[in-house]
KERO-227128 format. One record per residue (C-alpha): x, y, z. Coordinates in steps of 0.2 Angstrom, whole numbers, plus 5000, padded with zeros to 4 digits. Layout:
KERO-227128
XYZ ...
This chain:
KERO-227128
512847894657 512048054647 513048224647 511748304657 512048184673 513948194673 515448174666 517348084669 518948174674 520048254660 521948244662 522148344677 523948404670 523048474655 521848594667 522148754674 523548794688 522448784703 522348954713 523449004726 522148974740 522048774732 523948774735 524248844750 522848734760 523348594750 525148624757 524348624774 523448454770 524848364767 525748424781 524448364794 524148204785 525948154785 526248154805 524748034807 525047854806 523347804815 522047754800 520447804808 521147994814 521747994794 520247964787 519048074802 520248234796 520348184777 518448204776 518448364788 519748434775 518848404759 517148464769 517748614774 518948684757 517448614745 515948684755 514948514754 513548464765 514248294766 515848184764 516048004764 517847904761 517547724754 518847584757 519047424746 518747284754 519547144742 519046994754 517247034753 517247114737 516647284743 516747454745 516547504766 516247674770 517447724784 517047894789 515848034784 515448204787 513748284788 511948264795 511748074788 513047944799 513247794784 514747744793 514847554790 513647554775 514547434762 514247434743 514747294731 515847324717 515647414704 513947474708 513347654714 514147804709 515847764721 515847604713 515947674695 517347774703 518547644707 518047524694 518447634679 519847734692 519147904685 518248064695 516448064693 515448224693 513748204693 512748374691 510948284693 511048124705 509248064702 509548064685 511147964684 510547784682 511947704695 511447824708 510347714724 509147844734 509047704745 509847804760 508847944754 507347854757 507747784774 508347974779 507548104772 509148184765 509148234747 510348204736 510748334721 512448314714 513848214719 515648214714 516748074719 518648044716 519747874717 521347864728 522547794721 524247714727 525747634717 524847454721 523147544715 521447594718 521347584736 519347674738 518747824736 518048004741 516348074739 515648234740 513748254739 512948444736 513848614736 513148724750 511948884742 511148744731 512448784720 513248634707 514948564707 516148634694 517748604686 518848684702 518048604711 518248434704 520148484699 520348534721 519748364725 520948274715 522448364721 521748324740 521348154733 523448114731 524148164749 522448064756 522847894746 524547934752 524147954770 522847824771 524047694764 525247734776 524247724789 523647544784 525247494781 525547554798 524147464804 524747304797 526447304804 525547344820 524447174817 526047104813 526947134828 525547084839 525646924831 527246894832 526846944850 525746834854 526446664846 528046724855 527046714871 526146564863 527746474860 528646504877 526946444886 527146304875 529046274881 528546294899 527346154899 528946024891 529645944907 531545964912 532745874903 533545734916 535245704918 535945554922 535445354916 533645414917 532645294906 531745434896 532145554883 531145664871 531445784857 530245914851 530646004835 529246124828 528946154809 528246334812 528646454826 527246354836 526946164838 525546064839 526445924847 526845904866 527545764878 527745764896 528345644908 528645644928 528945534942 527645434951 527545424972 527845254969 529245254958 528445254941 528645364928 527145424920 527245504901 526145574889 526345614871 525145724858 524745774844 523445924839 522445894822 522646084812 523946214814 524046404821 523546484837 521946384840 523046224837 524146304851 523146344865 522046164860 523946104864 523846204880 522346144886 522545934884 524245934890 524146024907 522345914907 523445754902 524645824915 523145844930 522445684928 524045594927 524745664942 523245554953 524145394945 522545324934 522645174926 523045244907 521445184900 520445284915 521745444913 521345464894 519545434895 519445584909 520545684896 519545654881 517745674892 518445854898 519045904880 517245844873 516545984883 517746134875 518246074859 517946144844 517146074830 518245964816 519845974831 520545834840 521945754850 523045604845 524045554862 524545424870 524845424890 525345264899 526645194915 528445124915 528945064930 531245044931 531044904944 530044794933 530544864918 528544854912 527745014903 525844984901 524845144890 523445174880 523245254864 522245374856 522345364838 524245394842 525445294826 526045124831 527145114847 528745034841 529744894854 531544874846 532644744854 534544694857 534644624843 533544744830 531744664830 530444784830 528744754835 527244874831 525844904844 524545024834 523045114844 521445034849 520845184855 520045344843 520845514845 520345634859 518845744860 517945684845 516545584855 516445584876 516345414886 517645324873 518545174878 520645154877 521244974879 522744974888 524344884879 525744844888 527544754883 529244734895 530744824893 532144714897 533544714884 532244824875 531844994872 530045094866 530145214853 528545354851 528445464837 527145594832 526445564813 527545724809 528845574809 527845484795 527445604785 529245674781 529745674763 531145574756 532045604741 530645564728 529145664739 528445504747 528145494763 529345394774 527845284784 527845174798 529145064786 530345194783 530545244803 530945044805 532145054792 532945194801 532945134817 533944994808 535145104800 535645214816 536045034827 536245074846 536945204857 536645304871 534545364870 534945534869 536145514855 534945394847 533645514845 534845674840 535345544825 533745534821 533045724820 534645734809 534245604797 532345664799 533045874795 534145804780 532345744773 530645854767 530145864786 528245944783 527445954800 528045954819 528945814826 528945734842 530245564847 530045484864 531045344868 531045224885 532545134887 532544964898 534344944898 535545094903 537545074903 538045114919 539745214920 541345124927 541645194943 539745164944 538345224944 537445404950 535745384952 535345534964 536045694969 534945794980 535245964991 533946025002 533646115019 533646045034 531946045036 530745935041 529346005029 530845945016 530945795017 529445725008 530145794992 531745714996 530645534998 529745554982 531545594973 532345424983 530645304978 530945354960 532845324959 532845164968 531345114956 532545154941 533745064950 532644904949 532444894969 530944804971 529544894981 529644824998 531344854998 531445024989 530045085004 531345005019 532645105011 531745255009 531245255029 533145205034 533745375023 532045465031 532645415050 534545465047 533845665039 532745675054 534245615067 535445765057 534045885059 533545865077 535245815085 536645865071 535946045068 534946055085 533546135074 534546275065 533446305050 534946365041 535846195037 535746095022 535845925018 536745845005 536145664997 537145574986 536445364981 537645274970 537745094964 539245004961 538744814954 537344754965 537744874980 536845014983 537645154992 536845295003 538045445009 537345595018 538245755021 537945895034 538946065039 538346035057 539546015072 540545855071 539945725083 540745595090 540645425081 540845325095 539245385104 538445355088 537445165087 535845065091 535145085107 535044925119 533244865114 532844835132 532745015133 530745065134 530945255132 529745285116 530645335102 532645315096 532545175089 532845225070 534845165073 534245005076 533245015059 534645075050 535844935058 534644795055 534344855036 536044915031 537544775029 538444925034 538645105040 539945215046 539845385053 541545515054 541845685053 542045745035 543845795029 543645945017 542446055030 541746065046 540045945045 540045745046 539745625032 538445485036 538745315024 537645185022 537745015010 536444895004 536944724996 535644674983 535144484986 534944474965 535044554950 534544724952 533144754938 532344624947 532444474936 532544284933 533244234914 532144084920 530444164923 530344324915 530444324897 530444464885 528244484876 
């Protein structure tokens, strides 16, 4: 650049002391900028202060966009709006200012080789002289402030250059503070969004079932939010529906896809579809909205506790492992592609029997765990780990496996699900169900569903299961109608226990004590309609008894049914493992 066109600033410490009016103005500016943490407001006010003091026709503030490699105009004052104008780093007078980290004073803009007259040509504005100072912080140059044309046709002088340098210092500090405050606000916003996504994800996971429930699952997120999910719920016929999924990718996009897929799987699974149709339906739904390059590996199936058979379909999921009582392991690799890649795909069904066996499902975060040598565990490593852990209560086995995996190098989300065909029984019998519900007819449907599931888990076959549910429903109806006499404030407590081959149903209420001698089956010669519930109970159950509760007001109705064969419905001669 020639001497006529402009010059770079000298050390400001060597310049003459600024006049008192500049110091007073500088103090005012510093005080005003210090109270603002709003970046846009700070930019507007900074450019207005400079235009006011230097009596300039136009002022613009450019900030560095390191990712794009440009300087962007973030604020401007004057007749021409150049807000959003982007200048490549190192180009133009403002680019030179940032690159050299030095103030530029150009007295004849059109004589300067770096001046670009594009804006002038488009707007008709005439740039005569330019004064441009860098905005310096401890982290480096964050931008520049450019002043154009001193009013009255005068040229910028050394006093103006000194004033701009002094004004640029508090401006740079205020802008840096505002930018850091903005970044902190953004970080807090992202943190809140991650927290909301995490809570939403956790809300989709089913509640833990206590007692001898045949299915247990655990999820361990590698980061704040997980791309894995699992679900299970009881179907009206006593089977248990289950799903496990793993969304490809990380971050909020994967988290929201996980929520969508988990919701779709639950919605479609409630319809009782076959696993193949279940996955096909969800795959078609996902195919309409999923982003390119994203997909979901998942498995969905049904477990029938009465027969101990499990049927499922797998969409690109890691192999399912059947572990028998002797430690033998059988792999079931996926036979269908991941969800969301192509519509109208086929997902073949697979099945096995869990008599004296269990089925382990795990996401690929398990096989990606690194050993001491940095090598992935793989399916073979998972099988070895299963062998080392041995037998035990299902939930304890899962937690022991998670502890072992955490001791290695976890790099991805981990989800484990264990379906156990044989569950330990308490020494004093097995408690299958405990439910308290309002003594209202509308509550009986939910009671029946819970009882069906409990009897299925106990291994009661479908025909007897239906009869037993009907008997309990009749007993509850009698309590509501005759015991409480329609009182909507009463409650019924149902307990189901199994002691060996005997099922015990206990119903407790707080209704006025009744006379047991007046309760019994009706003479079938009596042709009055209704009132045959006790006849059905008497013919189905091996024994029953009604007596007042000893602890408080109310009644206790106890029914027992002895199963004619093994509760699981197995005959060693006809039901082998598969």
